[in-house]
N, C-alpha and C positions, 0 to 999 in steps of 0.2 A: 401652490406647492404640490409636487407630485406625490403619489402614494408611497414611492420608495423613500423619499426624503422625510415624509411624515412618520413612517415606521421607524426611522432611525432615532427619532427623538422620543418615542413612547417609552416611558420609564427609563430615562437616560441613566447611564452608569455614572456620569459626572456632570456637574455644572461648572460654568466658568464665571468667576467673580471678577468684575472689571476694576474693582477698587473704587476710586472716585472719578466717575466719567467726566472728561473734559480737563482734568487736572493731572493726567498721567505723568507729565513732565515734572510736576512738583511733588510727586509721591515721596521721594527721598527727604525733601525738606519737611513735608507734613508729618513724616514718621518721627521727627525729632520731638515735637511736643507730645505726640501720641505715646511714644516710648517713655518719655519723662513721666507722664501722668500714670502710665501703667506701672512703672517702677515704684512711684510714690504709693500707688494703690496696694501693691504687693507688700512693700516694707511696712506701710502704715497699719494695714489690717493684721498682718502677722504679729506686729509689735503689740497691738491691742490684745490679741489672743494670748500672747506670752505673758503680758503684764497681769491680765485677769487670772490666768492660771497660777501665777507665782504669788499673787498678793491675796492672802486670806480675807482681808477687809473688803475685797471686791466680790466676794462670793455671795452676791445678792441677786434677786431677779432682774433688776435693772441691767446689771452687767452680764448676766447670762443672755438676755435679749440682745445686748450689744455684741456679744460673741456670735450670736446667730446672724446678726446684721453683717459682721465682718466676714463670716464664711460665705454668706450670700454674695457680698461684693466681690470676693475672691473668685467664686465660681462664675459670676456674671461677666466680669472683666476678662477672665482667662478663657471663657468660651468664645470670645470675640477677638481680642488683641493679638494673640500669637499668629492667627491666620492673616489678620490685617497687615501685620508687620512683614509676614512672608510675602504678601502681595507687593508691598511697597519696596522691599529690599531685594527680593529674589525673583519677582514676577511669577511667583507660584500661585497661579490663579485657579487651578483646577481643585475641585472639592468633590469627593465621592457623594453620590446621591443620598446614601444612608447617613453619611457624616453631615451632610447639609441639613437633613431633617432632624438629626440629633442636635445640631447647633441651634436650629430654629426652636426646638423644644426647650433646651436649656435656657436660652435667652428669655423667652416669654414666660416660662415657668418661674424663673427666679425673679423676674420683675413682679409677678403676682406675690411671690413669697416675701419679697422685700416690703411691699405694701402691707402685707399682713403682719410683718414684724413691727412696723411702725405703729400699727393699731395696738399690738400687744404692749409696746412700750408706753403708748398713751394710757392704756388700762393700768399699767404699773404705776404711772405718775398719779392717776386718779385715785387709786387705792392708797398710795403713800401719803397723799395730801388730804384727801377727804375722809379716809378711815385709817389714820396712822396706827392706832392701837391694834387694828386687825390685820395689818399688812402681812405680818409674818405667818398668820394663820390662814389667810386667803391665798396668798401666792407662795405656797410651799413648793419644794423642789419637784414633787410629782405633778403638781398643777402646771408649773412652768414647762415641764417636759411634755405634758399633754397639749399645752398651747402651741409649743413648737412643732409637734407632730401634726397637729391640726392645720397649722399654717402651711407646712410643706405638702400635706395631702391635698389641701384646697388648690394650691398652685399646680400640682401634678395632674389632678383630675380635670381641672378647668381647661388646661392647655392641651391635654392629650387629644381631644377631638380635632384640634387644628392640624396636628401632625397626621392623624389617621385620614383626614379628608385630603390633605396635601399629597399623601402617598398614593391615594386611589385615583387621582386625576391623571388623564393621559397628557403627556407633554410632547406636542408635535410642532410647535412653532420654532423655538430656539432653546438652547440650554445656557444662554448667556444671561447672567444676572447683573444688572447695572448697579451694583452695590458692593460694599466691603464685606458683607456677611449675609447669611441666609435669613433675611427678615421675612416674616410671614407673607405679607402681601406681595413683596417683590418676587417671591417664589411662585405663589399660586397664580399670579398674573401671566405666567408663562404657559399655563395649561390651555389646551384647546377644548375647553368645556365651559359650561355655565358654572361659574365659581361664586355665584351670589350667596350660596349657603356658607361658604368659607368666609366671605367678606362680612356677611351679617353676623355670623357667630363671633368672629374676631371683634367686631365693634361692640356687640352685646356684652362680651366678657370684659372688655375694657371699661365700658360704662358701668357695668354691675360692680366690678372690683373697685375701681377708682371712686365711683359714686358712694357706695356703701362704706368704704374705708374712710373716705374724707368726712362723711356724715358722722361716723362713730367717733373719729378723732375730734371733730368740732364739738359734739355733745360732751365728750370727756373734758375738753378744755373749758367749755362753758361752766361745767360743774367745778372744775379746778379753780377758775377765776373767782367764782362765787365764794368758794372756801377761803381763798387768799384774801379777798377784800373784807372778809369777816374777821380777820386776825386783828389783834388790838393795836400793834405798833407798825410804823412804816418799815423799820429795819427788819422786823419779822416777816412782813409781806415780801420785801425785796429778797430776803434770804430764801424764802420758800419758793418764790417764783424763779429764782436763780437755778434751782434744781431742774427746771423745765427747759432752760434756754438751749442746751445742747440738742435736746429732742426736737424742739421747735425749729431750730436751724436745719436739722436733718430733714424734717418734714418739708420745709419750704424749698430746699434744694431739690429734693426728689420730685415733688408734685409740680413745682413750677417748671422744671426741666421737662417733665412728662407732658404738661399742658402746652408748652411752647412747641415741642416736637410734634404733638398731635395736631395742633392748629396749623402749623406750617405744612404738614402732610395733607391734611383734609382740605384746606382752603387756599393753599399757596400754589395754585395752578400756574401762576406767572413767575414763580420762583424757579431758578435754574436747578437742574437735577443735582449738580454737585453741591449746592447749598443744602438740599434735602439730606443728602448722604452725610455731609459734615455734621449737620445738626443731630442726625440719628446717632452718630458716633459720640458726639459730645454728651448726649443724653445718657449713654451708658457709662462713659468715662468719668465725668465730673462728679456725680454723687458718690461713686465708689472711691474716688480719690479724696473727696472732702470729708466724708464721714469720720474716718479716724483722726483727721486733723481737728475737726470740730470737737470731738470728744477728748482728744489729747490736750487741747488748749483750755477747754471749758471745765473739765472735770479735775478737781484738785487732787484726788487720790491717784488718778492715772498720770497726771502731770508730775507729781512728786516721785512716783515710782519710775517714771521715764527719766527724770533727772538722776536718780540713783543708778539707773541702768547705764547712763553715759559716763557717770563719774566712778563707776565700779564700786559703789558702796552698797553693802547689804546683799551682795550676790555671791 
């Protein structure tokens, strides 16, 4: 590559997102399930926020954390899907360099935030089941607020170095990103520099966050199960465990999706690129779509309020 061509790509003003490489002819068809999932995500999470706000009986830490999860899912999906759909529908592939880094930051920051919220919800279940008489004194509104701020701050601070490193690399190879969005490694791989520090840092954050969070959740549920099995009757055990089902389903959807996407990316060298990109998009879309459905179906108070909402009773 000549010096003049190299100079053109150093700190590019725009990147070009290809969408799903190899499936360009099918972009319009692929947009149908993507748009459907995004619509369900928006409607479902806004409905959860509305119901919790309007129903005084839901003004408890568990539902405050659920609202945090809903906001996180809204931000995460909205930071990706509008641009993806503009690529599919209007072939609007250009994205400003700063906008690309902003998207990168929002995506990875709110993944870390979502993981932290799931830990907070596990802590809430632990206190509610193992120390029920102290639940209202341990998880007060100020404590819930501090937990929420800590979760957001952790995500913000851990992901910020990824963006700062990505911004300082020189980009002299190409400005074409074979992806639907500005995923961290997809961006930094375009740099004409030794990017090992970016790669190692990204892997370290993923292992640290997912490892510690899953460990904390596992320990919490071990204590929860011990408390449940010590209850006197089977009906009481089932009823108590039922309060954890929604949270467990959410955990499984989030972490299994993350594990599957990570394993495919790290070890699926023989997997076609379009499969990698599709899996990455499903990883962001499916949990955000399923979370409000899980809580809407499994939580009696939300389900009843939702039924009243559609039958125009009590509103």
